[in-house]
N, C-alpha and C positions, 0 to 999 in steps of 0.2 A: 713854653719850653713844654707845658704840658697838651696843648693842643696838637703842635707840630709833632711830636715824638707819639702820641696816641695814634698819628695819621700816616705815621711813615716815615717823618722827616728826621734826615740825619744831619751831623755837623755841618755842614758845609752850608745846608737848607734854613737850619738855625742863626748862620753868619748872617745868611742874606735878607732873612726876615726881619731879625734885630736891626738892621739898618733901615730897610723899608721903611717897616711900622715905627720904630720908636727911634731910631736914629742914632742907635747905640752901636759902637764901634765894639767887635766881638771879635778875637781872634779865636784859629781852628781848633789849636789846642785847647782855649777854653771852655770851647762848643762842644769837644769830645770830654771834656770832664765833666761837664753839665750832663750829658748824655750817659757816662756813665754813674753817674750818682743817681738819674734818673731809674737806668735799670738797678741797680741795687735799692735801690728804695720802694720798688716794686718789682719785685721778682716774679710773683705770678702772672703780672702781663708781660713782662720779658719772656716768660717762656711759653705764653699764648704767641707773643710774635712769632718767636724761631718755630714753633709748631705751626703756625699758619702759615709762615715762609717755605717753609718745605714742604707743605701740602698741595698750597697752590702750584708752586714750582712743579713739583711732580705730576698733580693731574692738567697743569696747565688752563688752569680755571679760577675762579674766586666765587665761592657761594655767600647770597646777599640774604640777608635777615632772618631772621627765626627761623622760618619754614625752611630756608635754605633752599626752596625751589627757584629763585631766580638766581640764574646762574651766567657772570659775567666771562666768556671765553677767552682767553689770552690774546689767540689767534687774530682776534679783533683787534688789537693795538697794531700800529703799524712797528711800532719800538717793541714789540714780545713783550715777556714778561713784565712786571712793574709791583716791585715791593711794596711800593705808596698804595696801589689799588688794591693789594691783598691785605692791607691792614684797613686802610679807609675805606674800600666797599662796604665790610660785614658790618660795620661801626657805625655806617651811616645806613645801611640797611634795616638796621635795629632801631635805629631811632625814628627813621621813616614807619614803620609798623608801629610804633607808638603813636605817632601823631596822626595816622592813619584811623588806628582805633580808639582814640579820643574824638577825630572829627566823625566818625561814624557814630559814635553816641552821645555828642551833646546834644542835636537835636529831640530824642527821646527823654534824657534829662528834664529838659526846658517844661518839654510836655507832660511830664509826669510831676513836675512842680508848679504847674499851670502857669509857666510866663510865658507872656507873647512874645513875639520876634523869634532872633535867631542868628544861625551864623552867618558874616555876611562877606568874610576873608578869612583866609589861613595863610598868612605869611611867614615861612621860613619853621618857626618853633612856634606860633602864637594864632591862637583862635580869636577871631575879633568878632563879636557879639553885638546887636541893634535890639534891645528892646527898652521898652518904657522906660522913663526915668524913675517911677517909681516901683518899679520891679527891678533894678539894677543891683540895689544890696543883696535881691534873693539871687538874684540869676549868680553870682558869685560863689554860692556854695554848691550849687551843681558843677559849674566848670572846675572848679580847682577838683571837686571828688574825681569827674571824669577822666582831667589828665594826669591827676596822681595815679586813678589805678587802671589807666591806661600804661605809663611806666611800671608801675609794680608789676603787672603783667607781663609783661616785655623784658624786663627785668628782673625778676626774681631774687630775692634777698637785697637787690643795693639799698641803701639809708634813702627814705621817704622826707625827710626833715626840710623843709622849705624850697621843696623841688618847682612850686609852682607860685608866682606871684600873679596875684587879680587886680588889676586897676581897672577905674572909672576912669569917665571924662564925655563931654560934649563931642570929641572926634576919637579915632586912632591917635591922630597925632599930638593932642592934648596928652593923652595920656604916656606919652614916651617920656 
């Protein structure tokens, strides 16, 4: 419910994803009730959705990310205006801003900590470092700090408890 609603999913989409992802049979009335309960539980988010929807429809564009300089023009869509894009693109854009901030800062943080090695991959929301075994425990601190600071800068006032988990292993697959 959380991720679907945040990205603009309605009751019909919830019914479909409940079945496709969990083989859960959910009727439309129950899905609508869940959506209403979510909206009542998070009134500030609900107001943002309504305001965002009106603004994007009026302006026929969606501002993406923190700086709002990246724009998705609605006319680019063959289907026209999309409520899902109006909600999804700004959130995904801000998450990308946080990720890119951390990505840009990790090399400097490792260098300043005197750790050899560095970033080798950046899949989705992870930074994968390759450092000597002896430096792995020391590399965890700047990695966690960089990712936490990037999130805090991008989402001021958001809770920061346990938002970054650092794992070590001989390979990326081993840390999964």
